[in-house]
N, C-alpha and C positions, 0 to 999 in steps of 0.2 A: 730570157728577158716575156714567158707566156704572159704573165699578168699584167705586163705595160701596154700590149698591145692596145686593151679593151679602153685606154685612155688617150693612145698615142695620137690618133686622130683629132681629137681637141688642142692637143698640145701643142701640134707640130704648124708651123711656118713655112708656105712655100718659100721656095729660094727670091720668087719675083716677089711676094710680100714683105719677105725680110729686106730685100734691096732697097724697096718701093718705101719704106718706113723710114719716116726721117729720124728717127732714134737710131735706126740701123745704120742708114745715111752718116750721121756723125759718128756712129761705135766704131765700123768696120775699115781697115786702113789695110791696104796692099802691104804684102812682104816686101820688106826694104829691098830696092835694086840690088845692094849691093849683096844680098844674100844670096838670092836667084843667082849673080856672076859668080858665088862661089868665097865671095869674101866674108872674112869673120864680121860678126857687129861687136862693135867698141865694146869693151868689157863694162862701162859706164851707162851704156844702153839696153845690156841684156836683161830680163825680167828677173825676179828675184821672190820665189815664192816658197821660200825656207824662213818661217818664222822663228824667231826663239830656236832653231833646231829641229823644228815640226814641216817635214816636208809636205805639202800640200799642193795638189794637182787635180785634174780632173781625168775623167774616162770620156772618150769624143763620143759616146753615147749621148752626153748633153745637148752636141750640137746638131741633131739627127734630123733630118728634112732641111737643116741650113747648109751643110757642110758636108761633104763626101771626098774631097779632095785634099790630099796632101798639103798643097799648096794652101788652099783656106783655111784648113784648118790650122794650120799653122800662124795665119793672120789672125785666127781668131784666138788661138793661146794669146800670143802679142798683148792682144787687144785686152785681154782679162788680166797680162801681168802674171801669166801662170809659167814656170820653167819645170813645171813635171809635169808628164802624160801619159794615161793609160791608153792606147793606141789600138781602134779597131782594126781590122784586117783590111776593112773598106778602102780609108783612102791610102793603105799600101800598094794592094791591089790597082788603083787607079794609080798610082806613080810608076809600076811597072810597067802597067801595060795590060792586066789581065781583066777580064771580068767576073765577077763572083767571089767571093773570098775565100781564101784557104781555110774555109770553116767557117765562113760566113754566112751561108744560106746552103738551101738544099740545090745539089749539082741537076741539071737539067730541068728542061720546061716544057717535056711532051703532053700533049692532050691525054685525056682520056675519054673512053667512050663506055657509059654506063657505069663506070667507077672501074673498068678492067682496061690495061692496056694491051695491043694487040701485040702478034710477036714481032712485025715489023718494028712498030715502038718499042718495044723494049730493046731490040736492037742497036735501032737509033738512038736511043737514049746512053746505052754500053758504049756505041762510037764515040758520041759526045762525050762523056765523062773521059773515055780512055785521051781524046784529041786535048781534052782542057787540062787532063793532069800532066801530057809531057809539055804541053805548052808550059805549066806550071814549072815542071821540075828543069826546064830548061833555061829558064832567068837566072843568069848569074849572079853572084851572090854581090858585087860590084854596084849594081843596081841598088839594091838595097842599103848598101854601105853609103851610097850617094846620097839618099832621102836620109840615112843620120844625120850625115856632116849636114845637111841643111838645116835639121833642125840644131844640131847643136854650134853651129856657127850662129845661129839667132839667138840661142841661150836658153832651149828647150832639152831636156833631157825622155828620150822615150825609155822609162822604166820598165813597163809592160808591155808586151802585146797581148791583144785578145783575141783568138781563135776559136768560134764556138762549134766548131765539128770537131776539131781535133780529137783523135781517138774513137768516134764513132765506127759501127762494123763497114760500112762501106769505104772507108779510107783505109789506102793501104800502109805499108810499112815504110816503105818510101816518100809516102806524102808527110807522114808524123815527123821523118827525121827533117825534110824538108821544111815545116814549121819551124822545129829545133834551129835548125840553122839560119831562118831568116831573122827569129826571136834575136841570136846573137849577131848576126850583121847588122841590127837596128841597136845593138845596144843595152838589150831589155834585158834584165836578170830574172823575168820572170814571163811564164804563160797563163792567160787566166782560160776559165771556159767553166761552164755551167754544173754544178754538183752532181756526180754521178760516182757512185762504188766499183760497178764493171769496169767501166770507163779508169778509173785510179788506176785498176788492177792492170789494164793494160798499158798504160802511159808509165807505171813505175820504174821500169826498165828504161826506156827512154831518157826518162828525167833524170836518173844517174848517169847514164851514158853521157849525155849532154851536160852536166851537171847547169840545168838552168831548171829552177821552180817550174809548179805547175800550181797556181792557185785557184782551188774550187769555190765557185760562187754560191751563196746560198740565198733562196728566196724565203717567203715565209714558212715553207716545212721544216726549217730547222726547229732544233729540241736543244737542249743545253750539253746534250752528248751526242748528236749526229757526227760529229767528227771522230769519235771514239769509237765507233760501230763500224769502221775500218778503213776508210780513204786515209788516214793517218799513217796506219800500219802496213802499210804497201809499200813504202819507199821512203826514205831520208830526203828526199826533193820532193816530195808532195805536202801541198800546204793551206792555206785557206787566203781566199778571198771574202774578207768579211763585209758581210753590207748591215751597219750597225742599226739603220732605220727597219730593215725585212727583220732583222733580228727583234728588234723591239713588238712587231706588231704581232710576229709567227710566235711570239711565248709571253710577252707582255712583262716580260723583264729588262732591267738594265743589261745593256750588253757591257758592262764596266766588269765585272766580274769574268766573262768569257774572255775577254782581250786579256785580261793580268793570268787567265791560267793558260792561254795558248798563246802568248803572244812570241813565243819562238817560231811559231808555226804558220804566224800571220805574213802573206807576202803582202800585201795591200788590205788598206779599209774604202769600205764604198761610205760617203758621207750624205745623207738625205735627212730629213726632218719629216717621220710620220708620227700618227698618235698611234695608241694600243687599238683601236679601233681598226685602223688600215687607210686612213686618209694621208696623202701629202700635202704639205703646207712649204709654202713660204717659211726660210729659215728664222728660226726663234717663234713661230706660232706653234709649233707641232711638241711633241712628249719626248724628242729622242735627245738626250743629254749631249749633244755634242759638242759644247765647251768642255762639259765635263771629260770627255774623251780624248780631246786635245791635250786638256793640261795632265792627264794622265799620261800621254806621251811624251810631252815635252819636262814630265818629274822623273820619268824613269829613262829617258834619253833613246828613247825606240827610232828606230831611223827608219823604218818602213813606210812606205808612203800613206796618205790618206788624200782619197781621189773624188771628189764632188761628183755627186750624181745627179743631173739637173730631173726633176719628174714632177715637179708639183705643175700646175696651170701657169702658163706664163700668162700674168697682167695683159690687159687692150692696150696697146701700145707702146711696149717692150719687144721684147726679142730676147732670144736664146744667149745672145753673147754678154747681152747687158744683163742677165739673171744670173749668168755664173760669174761674172765680176764682182755681183752684192754679194756671192756666198764666199767668194776671196776675200773679201775685205770684211764681212763676218767673222772668217778665221783670225784674219789678222787683227783684229781688234781683241779676239778672245785671248790672243797670245804675245799682243805686244802692248 
């Protein structure tokens, strides 16, 4: 997500701004009390974002700067009418009482002097990281299962959990195993992270052992043969979290031939509307063939989810929840 950071400050609304806007006040609802009590939402009131067989969800990055709790994220999903989600690690960690994602961000926050850490700072950081790891490994899986139940009772399926750091050199084997166990406890069939050939090699045995997919996410560095050059060859549970907008910008080509070629290894799609020159625009104003992609999925009855990733600048007077809801409606109209 490095290239996103340049525009995040312009895009993000603070929680105070969101809750203070008239549009947001009308849009946001609380999680139904019966869900928080553990009761299941009646089927007639559950969201349904499977349109003509195509599963539409969102990555919770779309709500960045607005919601980072599991409960708040669920309420945003319900307002958007979404029954599918790629859940990032922030809301998960918040729910189980951890700070810092299981791969969400760099561990430790020690200050450096002149760009160098002292021996004392290095030792303090090592202890901090070890304590955080032990806290993480001590969390019972029942807590994650309770989070899954809250979502499924409300009608939302957690199909993927995103751990940004999974597989990196400073992550132990025990912590990697924990990420896979958390994914299974949440009911996810896959984990997503950024594209890395070396990390694919490391994660392949873990993915095979747990029988949980790893979907490697592309940015504009992708070429039509990027995934042929190593990642997919290391294990049968290594796949693709394919960003159709980034592909268009990175290659200048339609993403459809890529999807047709690799559909059996696609864990999920990310949907956004970009231009070949690189701009992110409201859906329908860019050059990404979103409707054609959705029609292709419907025609071939492919069941991997297509997740909205809100990256265009939020219009004045609107908010992230409202804009995601517009994208959901765009998909619905394209498929029904």
